[in-house]
C-alpha positions in Angstrom: 0.0 0.0 0.0 1.3 3.4 -1.0 0.5 6.0 1.6 1.2 9.6 0.9 1.3 12.4 3.5 0.0 15.7 2.1 1.3 19.0 3.3 -2.0 19.9 4.9 -2.0 17.0 7.3 1.4 17.8 8.9 1.2 19.8 12.1 3.3 22.9 12.5 5.7 23.4 15.4 3.3 25.7 17.1 0.5 23.2 16.9 2.7 20.5 18.3 3.9 22.7 21.1 0.3 23.7 21.9 -0.8 20.0 22.0 2.2 19.0 24.2 1.5 21.9 26.6 -2.1 20.9 26.7 -1.3 17.3 27.7 1.1 18.5 30.3 -1.5 20.9 31.8 -4.1 18.1 31.9 -1.7 15.9 33.8 -0.8 18.7 36.3 -4.5 19.6 36.6 -5.5 16.0 37.6 -2.5 15.7 40.0 -3.2 19.0 41.6 -6.9 18.2 42.0 -6.2 15.0 43.8 -3.6 16.8 46.0 -6.1 19.6 46.8 -8.8 17.0 47.5 -6.4 15.3 50.0 -6.2 18.5 52.0 -3.1 20.2 50.7 -4.3 23.7 50.3 -1.1 24.9 48.5 -2.2 22.6 45.6 -4.8 25.3 44.8 -2.1 27.4 43.2 -1.1 24.4 41.0 -4.7 24.1 39.9 -4.8 27.7 38.9 -1.4 27.4 37.1 -2.5 24.3 35.3 -5.7 25.9 34.1 -3.9 29.0 32.8 -1.4 26.7 31.1 -4.2 24.7 29.5 -5.9 27.8 28.1 -2.6 29.2 26.8 -1.8 25.9 25.2 -5.2 25.9 23.4 -4.6 29.4 22.2 -1.1 28.5 20.9 -2.5 25.5 19.1 -5.4 27.2 17.5 -3.3 30.3 16.5 -0.7 28.1 14.8 -3.3 26.1 13.0 -5.1 29.2 11.7 -1.7 30.6 10.6 -1.0 27.4 8.7 -4.4 27.6 7.0 -3.9 31.2 6.0 -0.4 30.5 4.6 -1.8 27.6 2.6 -4.7 29.7 1.3 -2.3 32.4 0.3 -0.1 30.0 -1.6 -3.0 28.5 -3.4 -4.1 32.0 -4.6 -0.9 32.4 -6.6 
């Protein structure tokens, strides 16, 4: 079987970074939630940081994807 990867299916570095940061933030969020539930009040700050990191990661991923789509649309116009 001959599989061919087209240029539009390859993620850019920004999309990869956003996805990796998103996974890391989910792991930290779950860990901090269990720690906070166990009575460690300082884990609340880790919850907030993980939430902020997750929102930032989503923004980086979406912005990089939109930039890739715009570059591709511009190159197809020519």
